[in-house]
C-alpha positions, 0 to 999 in steps of 0.5 A, a space after each residue: 318235896 320240901 322247899 329249901 330252908 336257909 339257916 335262919 329257918 326261912 325260905 330263900 324267896 322270903 330272904 330275897 324279898 327282904 333284901 338280905 339274900 343276894 348281893 344285888 339286893 344288898 346294894 338296894 337295902 345295904 350300905 349304899 342307901 346310907 350314902 343316898 340318905 346322907 346325900 338327901 339329908 345334906 341337900 335338905 339341910 342346904 335348902 333349909 340354910 338357903 331359905 333361912 338366908 333368904 329370909 334374913 336378907 329379906 328382913 335386913 332389907 325391909 322385906 323389899 326386893 330391889 325390884 320393888 325399891 325406889 328408883 336411882 337417878 344416874 348422871 349417865 348409864 354409859 361412861 368412859 373409864 375413870 369418868 365421874 358418875 353421880 348417883 342420887 336417890 330419895 326416901 332414905 330417912 334422914 337424921 330426924 327419923 323417929 324409929 331409928 337406933 342410930 344414923 341412917 346411911 346410904 351404901 353404894 356398890 358398883 360391881 361387875 355384872 358378871 365377875 371374871 373368874 379369879 377376881 374378887 368382888 369387894 363386900 365393902 361399898 364404893 361410897 357411903 353417904 348420909 341422907 339429908 333431913 328430907 331423905 334426899 342424897 347424892 354420891 359421886 364416884 369414878 367409873 371403873 377403868 376396866 371396860 365392861 358392864 357393871 351393876 350399881 346397887 344402893 341401900 338405905 340402912 340404919 345402925 340396928 342389928 340386923 339393920 332396918 332399911 331397904 334397897 334401891 332398884 339396881 341399875 346397869 352401867 356400861 363402861 366403854 
């Protein structure tokens, strides 16, 4: 008794093992794996983009995270809506800094700790100040009128592209 042979001259068992004989195997070795590979490749490209973005951010902020940065001094951590808030810091090079491509400045942001859906958070700083020659600086701004928890961020940067500098430790401010 002879084994059945397909038009290609191979036995059906061989064709099934190679993934070309049945529709079930076509889903494994056919067109659908292209989608799987496309999804995997897209995921790898996304992960690579995120890693590159993190490396750029670390370079922009002087390879220091906010957790490693200098401490900010706040006039208060609990404020009434619209109340004045004074923020101060140290260690930002002043106009006498030797290794600079321009003036140093401190940028301060006060953003919601958890942004509400449908609201936009401005990329622009709330206030920008120049440090003194000794690196000290102070900024004053008004607390938001909407009660809630806010994250205070500050960074010291020069005019390089990408800018050199560092970020201060983030602080939390509660408006009630």
